[in-house]
C-alpha positions as CSV (number, residue, x, y, z in Angstrom):
1,V,140.7,126.1,242.2
2,A,137.7,124.5,244.2
3,Q,138.3,125.8,247.8
4,R,141.3,127.7,249.3
5,L,142.3,126.4,252.9
6,K,144.4,128.7,255.3
7,P,147.0,127.2,257.8
8,V,146.4,125.5,260.6
9,T,150.0,125.8,262.3
10,V,153.1,127.7,261.0
11,R,156.1,126.5,262.5
12,A,160.1,127.2,262.0
13,L,162.3,124.8,261.5
14,T,165.4,126.4,261.3
15,P,166.2,130.2,260.5
16,G,164.7,131.1,257.1
17,T,162.9,128.1,257.0
18,W,159.0,127.1,257.8
19,L,156.4,124.2,258.0
20,V,153.2,124.9,257.2
21,D,150.5,122.6,257.8
22,F,146.9,122.7,256.0
23,G,145.6,120.1,258.3
24,Q,143.8,118.4,255.5
25,N,145.4,116.0,252.8
26,T,144.6,117.4,249.3
27,A,145.7,118.7,245.6
28,G,146.8,121.5,244.2
29,W,149.4,124.1,245.3
30,I,149.6,127.0,247.5
31,S,149.3,130.7,246.7
32,L,152.1,132.9,248.6
33,K,152.1,136.4,249.0
34,L,155.6,137.9,249.4
35,T,156.7,141.4,250.5
36,G,160.5,142.7,251.4
37,Q,161.9,140.0,248.8
38,R,165.2,141.6,247.1
39,T,166.1,140.5,243.3
40,G,167.2,137.4,242.9
41,D,165.8,135.8,246.3
42,V,165.0,132.2,245.3
43,I,161.8,131.3,247.1
44,T,161.6,127.0,247.5
45,V,158.1,125.5,248.0
46,K,158.1,121.8,248.9
47,Y,155.0,119.8,248.9
48,G,154.3,116.2,251.0
49,E,152.3,114.6,253.3
50,K,154.7,113.1,255.8
51,L,157.1,114.6,258.4
52,N,160.3,113.3,259.6
53,E,160.9,112.7,262.8
54,D,162.5,115.9,263.4
55,G,159.4,117.5,262.0
56,S,160.9,118.2,258.8
57,L,159.1,117.5,255.4
58,S,159.3,114.2,254.1
59,L,158.9,112.9,250.9
60,K,159.9,108.7,251.5
61,G,157.6,106.6,249.7
62,T,156.1,109.6,247.9
63,D,158.8,109.7,245.3
64,A,159.3,106.0,245.0
65,H,158.8,106.0,241.2
66,F,160.2,109.5,240.9
67,R,163.2,109.1,238.4
68,Y,165.5,112.4,239.0
69,P,167.3,113.8,236.3
70,A,171.0,114.6,235.9
71,S,170.3,118.2,237.4
72,F,169.7,116.6,240.9
73,G,173.1,116.7,241.0
74,T,173.9,120.0,241.0
75,L,170.1,121.2,242.2
76,P,170.1,119.6,245.8
77,G,166.5,118.3,246.7
78,G,165.9,118.3,242.9
79,W,162.3,119.2,241.3
80,F,159.8,116.5,242.7
81,Q,157.0,118.5,244.4
82,T,159.1,121.5,244.5
83,D,158.5,124.9,243.2
84,R,161.2,127.5,243.0
85,F,160.4,131.1,242.4
86,V,162.6,134.0,241.8
87,C,161.7,137.3,242.9
88,D,162.3,140.5,240.7
89,G,162.2,143.1,243.7
90,S,158.9,144.2,243.6
91,R,157.6,145.6,246.6
92,A,154.9,142.9,246.6
93,Q,154.5,139.7,244.6
94,V,152.0,136.7,244.6
95,Y,153.4,133.4,243.8
96,E,150.7,130.9,242.1
97,P,152.1,128.1,239.8
98,R,150.1,127.7,236.7
99,F,151.5,124.2,235.3
100,T,151.5,121.7,237.8
101,Y,150.0,120.6,241.1
102,N,150.9,118.6,243.9
103,G,149.7,116.1,246.6
104,F,150.0,117.5,250.2
105,Q,149.1,118.5,253.5
106,Y,152.4,120.2,254.4
107,V,154.3,122.5,252.5
108,E,158.1,123.5,253.5
109,I,159.0,127.1,252.6
110,S,162.5,128.5,252.5
111,G,164.2,132.0,251.2
112,L,161.2,134.0,252.8
113,A,162.4,137.2,254.2
114,R,159.9,137.2,256.9
115,A,157.5,134.2,258.4
116,P,154.6,133.0,256.6
117,D,150.8,133.4,258.2
118,A,147.4,132.6,257.5
119,S,147.2,136.0,256.0
120,S,150.1,135.2,253.2
121,V,150.0,131.7,252.4
122,E,146.9,129.5,251.7
123,A,146.4,126.2,249.8
124,C,144.6,126.2,246.6
125,V,142.6,123.0,246.5
126,V,142.1,121.8,242.8
127,H,139.8,119.1,241.1
128,T,137.5,118.5,238.1
129,D,134.7,120.4,238.3
130,F,132.1,118.4,239.5
131,K,129.0,118.9,241.7
132,D,128.2,116.9,245.1
133,A,125.2,114.2,244.7
134,G,125.4,112.8,248.3
135,R,125.1,113.3,251.9
136,F,125.9,110.9,254.6
137,T,126.2,111.5,258.6
138,C,125.5,109.3,261.1
139,S,126.0,108.9,264.8
140,N,129.4,107.4,265.2
141,D,132.3,110.0,264.8
142,L,134.6,107.7,263.1
143,L,132.5,106.8,260.2
144,N,131.9,110.3,260.0
145,K,135.7,110.4,259.7
146,L,135.7,108.0,257.1
147,Q,133.2,109.1,254.9
148,H,135.2,112.7,254.9
149,A,138.1,111.2,254.4
150,I,137.0,109.3,251.2
151,L,135.5,112.5,249.7
152,W,138.4,114.3,250.1
153,A,140.4,111.3,248.3
154,Y,138.2,111.1,245.7
155,R,138.3,114.6,245.2
156,G,142.2,114.6,245.1
157,N,142.5,111.9,242.3
158,F,140.1,113.5,239.9
159,V,142.1,116.4,238.6
160,N,142.7,116.7,235.2
161,G,139.5,115.0,233.8
162,Y,140.5,111.7,234.7
163,P,140.8,109.4,237.8
164,T,144.1,109.1,239.3
165,D,145.7,106.7,242.2
166,C,147.2,109.5,243.9
167,P,148.0,113.0,243.1
168,H,151.5,113.2,244.0
169,R,153.9,110.3,243.2
170,E,152.4,109.0,240.0
171,K,149.2,110.9,238.6
172,N,148.5,107.8,236.6
173,G,144.9,106.8,235.9
174,W,144.9,103.2,237.1
175,T,141.8,101.4,235.9
176,G,141.3,99.1,239.1
177,D,141.5,102.1,241.5
178,A,139.1,103.9,238.9
179,S,136.5,101.0,238.8
180,L,136.4,100.5,242.7
181,A,135.8,104.1,243.1
182,S,132.9,104.4,240.7
183,E,130.1,103.0,242.5
184,L,131.0,105.4,245.7
185,A,131.1,108.2,243.2
186,M,127.5,107.4,241.6
187,Y,126.0,108.1,245.5
188,N,128.3,111.1,246.1
189,F,129.2,113.1,243.0
190,Q,127.6,114.1,239.8
191,N,131.0,113.3,237.4
192,T,129.2,111.6,234.6
193,A,130.8,114.2,231.7
194,A,134.0,113.1,233.0
195,Y,133.6,109.4,233.2
196,E,132.3,109.4,229.7
197,K,135.3,111.5,228.6
198,W,137.5,108.8,230.3
199,V,135.7,105.6,228.9
200,Q,136.2,107.1,225.6
201,D,139.9,107.4,226.9
202,L,139.8,103.7,227.9
203,I,138.5,102.8,224.1
204,D,141.2,104.4,222.3
205,E,143.6,102.7,224.3
206,Q,142.4,99.2,223.8
207,L,144.5,96.9,221.3
208,P,142.8,95.1,218.5
209,D,143.0,92.0,220.3
210,G,140.8,93.7,223.2
211,N,143.8,94.0,225.6
212,L,143.8,97.2,227.6
213,A,146.7,98.7,229.7
214,A,146.7,99.2,233.5
215,I,146.6,103.1,233.2
216,V,145.1,105.3,231.0
217,P,146.1,107.0,229.7
218,T,149.2,105.5,228.9
219,S,152.5,106.1,226.8
220,G,152.8,102.5,226.1
221,W,153.3,101.0,229.7
222,G,150.8,98.6,231.2
223,Y,149.6,95.9,228.6
224,Q,152.2,93.8,230.1
225,W,152.1,94.2,233.7
226,G,149.6,95.7,236.2
227,N,146.6,95.0,234.2
228,G,143.9,91.9,234.2
229,P,140.3,91.6,234.8
230,A,140.1,93.3,237.7
231,W,141.7,96.2,236.4
232,D,140.7,96.3,232.5
233,S,137.1,95.7,233.7
234,A,136.8,99.3,234.2
235,L,136.0,99.9,230.7
236,V,132.9,97.5,231.3
237,I,131.9,98.4,234.6
238,I,131.9,102.3,234.5
239,P,129.5,102.4,231.3
240,W,127.1,99.9,233.1
241,M,127.5,102.5,236.3
242,L,126.6,105.3,234.5
243,Y,123.5,103.6,232.9
244,V,122.1,101.8,236.2
245,Y,122.8,105.3,238.6
246,Q,121.9,107.8,235.9
247,G,120.0,106.4,232.7
248,D,123.0,107.0,230.2
249,T,122.5,104.6,227.3
250,R,124.9,106.7,225.8
251,A,127.6,105.6,227.3
252,L,126.9,101.9,226.9
253,E,126.2,102.6,223.0
254,T,129.6,103.9,222.7
255,A,131.4,101.5,224.8
256,Y,129.3,98.3,223.7
257,P,131.8,97.4,221.2
258,A,134.9,97.6,223.0
259,M,132.8,96.1,226.2
260,A,132.5,93.1,223.7
261,K,136.0,92.9,222.4
262,Y,137.2,92.9,225.9
263,V,135.0,89.8,227.0
264,D,136.2,88.0,224.1
265,Y,139.8,88.7,224.7
266,M,139.3,87.1,228.1
267,T,137.9,84.4,226.6
268,S,140.8,83.8,224.6
269,R,142.9,83.6,228.0
270,A,140.6,81.5,229.7
271,R,141.2,77.6,230.3
272,D,138.1,75.7,230.5
273,G,136.2,78.7,231.9
274,I,138.8,80.0,234.4
275,V,140.7,83.3,234.3
276,S,143.8,83.4,236.1
277,H,145.8,86.2,234.5
278,G,146.5,90.0,235.9
279,L,146.6,91.2,239.2
280,G,144.3,89.8,242.3
281,D,143.6,91.4,245.5
282,W,146.1,93.9,246.0
283,I,147.6,94.9,249.0
284,P,146.0,92.7,251.4
285,V,146.2,92.6,255.0
286,K,147.8,89.0,255.3
287,T,146.0,86.2,253.7
288,K,146.8,86.3,249.6
289,T,143.6,85.1,247.4
290,P,144.3,83.2,244.4
291,T,144.1,85.6,241.4
292,E,141.7,83.1,239.3
293,V,139.1,83.7,242.1
294,T,138.9,87.3,241.4
295,S,139.7,87.4,237.6
296,T,137.3,84.7,236.9
297,G,134.6,86.8,239.4
298,Y,135.0,89.7,237.1
299,Y,135.1,87.6,233.7
300,Y,131.6,86.3,234.9
301,L,130.5,89.8,235.6
302,D,131.8,91.3,232.7
303,A,129.7,88.8,230.6
304,Q,126.9,89.5,232.5
305,I,127.0,93.1,232.0
306,V,127.6,92.4,228.2
307,A,124.7,90.3,227.8
308,R,122.6,93.0,230.1
309,A,124.0,95.8,227.8
310,A,122.9,93.7,224.1
311,E,119.7,93.1,225.4
312,R,119.4,97.1,226.4
313,L,120.7,98.2,222.8
314,G,118.3,95.5,220.9
315,K,121.2,93.0,220.1
316,P,119.6,90.0,221.0
317,G,121.9,87.7,219.0
318,D,124.7,88.9,221.3
319,A,122.4,89.0,224.3
320,Q,121.8,85.5,223.9
321,K,125.5,84.6,223.3
322,Y,127.0,86.4,226.0
323,A,124.3,85.2,228.6
324,A,125.4,81.5,227.5
325,L,129.1,82.5,228.2
326,A,128.0,84.0,231.4
327,R,126.3,80.5,232.8
328,S,129.5,78.6,231.3
329,I,131.9,80.7,233.4
330,R,129.7,80.4,236.1
331,E,129.4,76.4,236.0
332,A,133.6,76.2,235.7
333,Y,133.9,78.7,238.6
334,T,131.8,75.7,240.8
335,R,133.6,72.8,239.3
336,H,137.2,74.4,239.5
337,L,137.0,76.8,242.8
338,Y,133.9,75.2,245.1
339,K,135.7,72.7,247.6
340,G,132.5,71.9,249.3
341,N,130.7,72.9,253.0
342,G,130.7,76.7,251.3
343,V,133.8,76.9,251.1
344,Y,135.5,78.7,247.6
345,S,139.4,78.5,246.8
346,I,141.2,78.8,250.2
347,G,137.9,80.1,252.1
348,S,139.3,83.8,252.7
349,Q,137.7,86.9,253.5
350,T,138.1,87.8,249.5
351,A,137.2,84.5,248.1
352,Q,134.1,83.7,249.9
353,S,132.7,87.1,249.5
354,C,133.9,87.7,245.8
355,A,132.1,84.4,245.3
356,L,128.9,85.7,247.1
357,H,128.7,89.3,246.0
358,Q,129.5,88.6,242.0
359,G,126.5,86.2,242.1
360,L,128.5,82.9,241.7
361,V,126.9,81.0,244.5
362,P,124.3,78.5,243.6
363,A,120.9,79.1,245.5
364,A,121.4,75.5,247.6
365,E,124.9,76.4,248.5
366,R,124.5,80.2,249.4
367,T,123.8,79.8,253.1
368,A,126.8,77.6,253.8
369,A,129.2,80.1,251.7
370,E,127.5,83.1,253.8
371,A,128.3,80.7,256.9
372,R,132.0,80.5,255.7
373,L,132.6,83.8,255.3
374,V,131.3,84.7,258.7
375,E,133.7,82.2,260.1
376,S,136.5,83.9,258.4
377,V,135.7,87.5,259.7
378,Q,134.9,86.2,263.2
379,Q,138.6,84.5,263.4
380,V,140.4,87.3,263.0
381,R,138.1,89.2,265.4
382,A,136.2,91.4,262.9
383,F,139.5,93.0,261.3
384,P,140.0,92.8,257.6
385,D,141.9,90.5,255.8
386,F,141.5,91.6,252.4
387,G,142.7,93.8,249.6
388,I,141.3,96.4,247.4
389,L,138.9,93.9,245.6
390,G,137.9,92.3,248.5
391,S,137.0,95.8,250.0
392,K,134.5,95.7,247.6
393,Y,132.9,92.7,248.3
394,V,133.1,91.9,252.0
395,F,131.2,94.6,253.7
396,R,128.1,94.2,251.1
397,A,128.3,90.3,251.0
398,L,128.0,90.4,254.8
399,S,125.3,92.5,254.9
400,D,123.4,90.8,252.2
401,A,124.0,87.7,254.7
402,G,122.1,89.5,257.6
403,R,125.1,90.4,259.3
404,T,125.3,94.2,259.1
405,D,126.6,94.0,262.6
406,L,129.8,92.0,261.9
407,A,130.6,94.4,258.8
408,F,129.9,97.5,261.2
409,A,132.2,96.3,263.5
410,M,135.1,95.7,261.1
411,A,134.2,99.2,259.7
412,T,134.5,100.9,263.2
413,K,137.7,99.2,264.1
414,D,141.0,101.3,265.3
415,E,143.3,99.3,265.8
416,H,146.1,98.3,263.5
417,P,145.1,97.0,260.5
418,S,141.5,99.2,260.1
419,Y,140.4,101.9,258.3
420,G,139.9,103.3,261.5
421,N,143.6,102.7,262.3
422,W,144.6,105.3,259.6
423,I,142.1,108.1,261.0
424,K,144.0,107.5,264.6
425,R,147.0,108.0,263.2
426,G,145.9,111.3,261.8
427,A,144.7,110.4,258.0
428,T,142.3,112.9,256.4
429,T,142.4,110.8,253.2
430,F,142.2,107.0,252.6
431,W,145.5,105.8,252.5
432,E,147.4,102.9,249.8
433,D,148.1,100.7,252.2
434,W,147.5,99.2,256.1
435,N,150.9,100.2,257.4
436,E,152.7,103.3,257.1
437,G,150.9,104.5,253.8
438,A,153.7,104.8,251.0
439,S,150.7,106.9,249.6
440,R,148.5,108.4,251.6
441,N,145.9,110.0,249.3
442,H,144.6,107.0,247.6
443,I,141.1,105.9,246.6
444,M,141.0,102.7,246.1
445,F,139.9,101.2,249.3
446,G,137.2,103.9,249.5
447,D,134.1,101.7,248.6
448,I,132.6,101.3,252.0
449,S,131.1,104.9,251.4
450,A,128.4,103.2,248.6
451,W,128.0,100.9,251.7
452,F,127.2,103.8,254.1
453,Y,124.5,104.8,251.7
454,Q,123.2,101.2,250.7
455,Y,123.1,99.4,254.1
456,L,123.5,101.8,257.0
457,G,121.1,104.6,255.2
458,G,119.1,102.1,253.0
459,I,119.1,103.6,249.6
460,R,119.7,101.2,247.0
461,L,118.8,100.7,243.5
462,A,116.3,97.9,242.9
463,D,117.6,94.4,243.1
464,N,116.7,93.4,239.5
465,V,119.1,96.4,238.3
466,S,122.2,94.0,239.0
467,A,123.8,92.8,236.2
468,V,123.6,89.3,238.2
469,A,119.9,89.4,239.1
470,A,118.1,86.5,237.8
471,S,116.2,89.1,235.3
472,A,116.5,92.6,234.6
473,D,114.1,95.4,234.9
474,P,115.5,98.3,232.6
475,Q,112.3,100.4,233.7
476,A,113.8,100.3,237.1
477,V,117.4,102.3,236.4
478,A,118.0,105.7,237.9
479,F,115.9,105.0,240.7
480,K,113.0,105.2,238.8
481,R,112.5,102.1,241.3
482,F,114.5,101.7,244.2
483,V,114.6,100.4,247.6
484,I,114.9,102.1,251.0
485,A,116.0,99.3,253.7
486,P,118.2,100.5,256.4
487,E,120.0,98.4,258.6
488,P,120.0,99.9,262.3
489,V,122.7,98.2,264.2
490,A,122.8,98.3,267.9
491,E,125.8,100.6,268.0
492,L,124.3,103.6,265.9
493,D,121.3,105.8,267.1
494,W,120.8,107.5,264.0
495,A,121.9,107.8,260.4
496,T,120.8,110.0,257.2
497,A,121.4,109.5,253.7
498,E,120.4,111.5,250.8
499,H,121.3,111.2,247.3
500,D,120.2,113.5,244.4
501,S,119.1,111.3,241.9
502,P,118.1,112.2,238.1
503,Y,114.5,112.2,239.2
504,G,115.4,114.3,242.4
505,L,116.4,114.1,246.2
506,I,115.9,110.7,248.2
507,R,116.4,111.1,251.7
508,S,116.2,108.1,254.3
509,E,116.8,109.0,258.1
510,W,116.0,106.9,260.8
511,R,116.6,107.5,264.6
512,R,116.1,105.6,267.6
513,E,113.2,107.8,269.7
514,K,111.9,106.4,273.2
515,G,112.4,103.0,272.7
516,A,110.7,103.2,269.0
517,F,112.6,103.1,265.7
518,V,111.8,106.0,263.3
519,L,112.3,105.9,259.8
520,E,111.3,109.1,257.5
521,V,111.7,109.1,254.1
522,E,111.5,111.4,250.8
523,I,110.5,109.9,247.6
524,P,111.0,112.2,244.2
525,V,108.5,112.8,241.6
526,N,107.6,109.9,239.3
527,T,109.5,106.8,241.0
528,E,108.5,104.2,243.6
529,A,110.2,103.1,246.3
530,T,109.9,99.7,248.3
531,V,110.8,100.6,252.1
532,Y,111.5,97.9,254.3
533,L,111.5,98.1,258.0
534,P,113.6,96.0,259.9
535,V,111.1,94.2,261.3
536,K,108.9,90.8,260.9
537,P,106.4,91.1,258.2
538,D,104.0,90.6,260.3
539,A,105.1,92.9,263.5
540,K,102.5,94.6,265.7
541,N,103.0,98.3,267.1
542,V,103.9,99.6,263.9
543,T,102.2,102.9,262.5
544,A,103.2,104.1,258.8
545,D,101.8,106.7,256.7
546,V,100.8,104.1,254.2
547,A,99.4,100.1,254.4
548,P,102.1,97.2,254.4
549,I,102.2,95.3,251.0
550,A,103.1,91.4,251.2
551,S,106.8,91.3,251.6
552,D,109.1,89.1,249.4
553,R,111.6,89.3,252.6
554,D,111.7,88.7,256.2
555,R,110.7,92.2,257.0
556,M,107.8,94.6,256.8
557,A,107.4,96.5,253.6
558,F,105.4,99.2,252.0
559,R,105.3,100.9,248.6
560,V,105.4,104.1,248.0
561,G,105.2,107.0,245.5
562,S,106.5,110.6,245.4
563,G,106.1,112.4,248.6
564,R,107.4,112.2,252.4
565,Y,106.9,109.3,254.4
566,R,107.1,108.7,258.1
567,F,107.4,104.9,259.6
568,C,107.6,103.9,263.6
569,A,108.0,100.4,264.8
570,R,108.0,100.0,268.9
């Protein structure tokens, strides 16, 4: 039990039945103190995250995949997310389940002799025991609430030592959800041990031909549907994340044979370099991007990662083989999916940003592709029009195109459809979809938290750590060498990002102060950072604790070692 929550409200529904609201969607169970109960009294506790119009508990959508047993006919209400406790007549008893957990914000309790209150009932919050490793906060209250909701969704979906889609309906280890959440996890949590264990689970579930199941662990389901490159790539991406963020080569060494086998499996399914099987941009707002766009994007990314991993592990033959494969995929992507004038496939937000973020756009076409992405966002007034895969690409691609202002506008929308609309409707965790939330505790849209750190806070890995960079620098991983380049959009007054890296605390804190932009940074020992101020390289009225250096981008740059530094631009 990581935390205990007291009720926010307790309300009588009918005589003998009460609804308890803990004010936070979470995973776990309740602890209930009982007094005055008779022998044989049955206490029924139902857990849920939604309410009916009359204020009673609703399991609509939550129990969508639950198959009620025959006992449901003789046991009204069934067993799903329901505890029943038979009292023994003792003067005082404490009920707390030991063999299950639930996803809930509300509990409906019936059979009590007296009303529950803050002294008799509390929610026991459970998750895998990992430490926090980061903090992001800013002057925008909505973004702070989004960050809060993402952290609670992540914790609530990492309970039994493996990542899940939701803590109630399925509790399944959906690989796509886990892959999409892995980078936000690197900034916010120290969860290496659990990821290493789950990567081994992925290896164990891989078939001899390289195919993977959509959920891991699995009883055998998920090899024929629900998987595909965007999901299966968890086997490739998560070991790579552990390497570039934590310096963990052990994960690469362990997973490398399976990673290479999976890329070979995709090659066996490809047609002229294009992969079109598997799930695509799941749960889009409106526009459905063709699966070949995203599946081939992951095919390319995985080939690049395997090539870089082979370099790091001293396998030059493999490195050359998979680097050549990646080049051929990139050429095929352009040949089949580039329509000219910067447009990829149907020109959707996901299609444009996938090509940009995954490194598939030739340098000569990048400006045009970025312009088409910006147009696709502006056409819908900066509302999201993507699914879970696009949520990984769009914000970064906009920021890399110099349009963090547009990404920020999208992030801070609170009308439907938007992340902020979930918060406006009372969400305390991220939801599964843009409408009513079939599940209201899903992490798969949560990667925007990593964008908060990387662009609003400015803490990023060095460019040449990326798997799709032109060249690799293995000496820069794990924040040995990194970048601090905050994007101070006009609507923000300040932002603070901290990350507890393998070398120590990294801090980037900026604010507007009497017309000036002030940035304070903290760099851990034995590391080096390049700091970029949001001013031109030749800007005047800049004061700093160190002298500027020649800049490789349209910003004033500084090189700093361990210590604390202050920069001010007026």
